[in-house]
C-alpha positions in Angstrom: -0.1 0.0 0.0 1.3 3.4 -0.9 1.7 5.9 1.9 1.8 9.6 1.2 4.6 11.7 2.9 2.7 13.6 5.6 3.1 17.0 3.8 1.3 15.6 0.8 -1.8 14.8 2.8 -2.5 18.5 3.0 -1.9 19.1 -0.7 -4.0 16.1 -1.6 -6.9 17.1 0.7 -6.8 20.6 -0.7 -6.9 19.4 -4.3 -9.8 17.1 -3.6 -11.6 19.8 -1.8 -11.0 22.3 -4.7 -12.6 19.8 -7.1 -15.6 19.4 -4.7 -15.9 23.2 -4.3 -15.9 23.7 -8.1 -18.7 21.2 -8.4 -20.8 22.1 -5.4 -19.8 25.6 -4.5 -18.4 24.8 -1.1 -16.4 27.2 0.8 -12.6 27.5 0.8 -10.5 24.8 2.7 -8.7 26.5 5.7 -6.6 24.3 8.0 -7.5 25.1 11.6 -4.4 26.8 13.2 -5.7 25.9 16.8 -5.1 22.1 15.8 -1.6 22.7 14.6 -0.1 20.1 16.8 -2.5 17.5 15.6 -3.1 18.9 12.2 -1.1 16.2 10.3 -3.0 13.4 12.1 -6.3 15.2 11.3 -5.2 15.4 7.7 -4.2 11.8 7.5 -7.6 10.8 8.9 -9.5 13.2 6.7 -7.8 11.8 3.5 -8.0 8.2 4.7 -11.7 8.6 5.1 -12.2 10.3 1.9 -10.2 7.6 0.1 -12.4 4.8 1.6 -15.8 6.6 1.2 -15.2 9.1 -1.7 -17.3 11.4 0.4 -16.0 14.8 1.5 -16.5 15.0 5.2 -17.2 18.7 5.9 -17.3 18.1 9.7 -13.6 16.9 9.8 -11.4 18.2 12.6 -8.7 19.0 10.1 -10.2 22.0 8.5 -12.9 24.7 8.7 -15.1 25.2 5.7 -15.6 28.8 5.2 -17.6 30.8 2.5 
């Protein structure tokens, strides 16, 4: 199984969110600075869940969806 370098989770999640936003008019993806210490773990969990379900979880701990 291929494992992304941690920094790539952010980029991959942002790219997927950008695609979703273009299709559905969702707000911009903004990583939550208050979760900085756990942001990488959150990003990994977010992307893992997205890969498994192909559903963008807008309630994820890893980002705030703003308009």
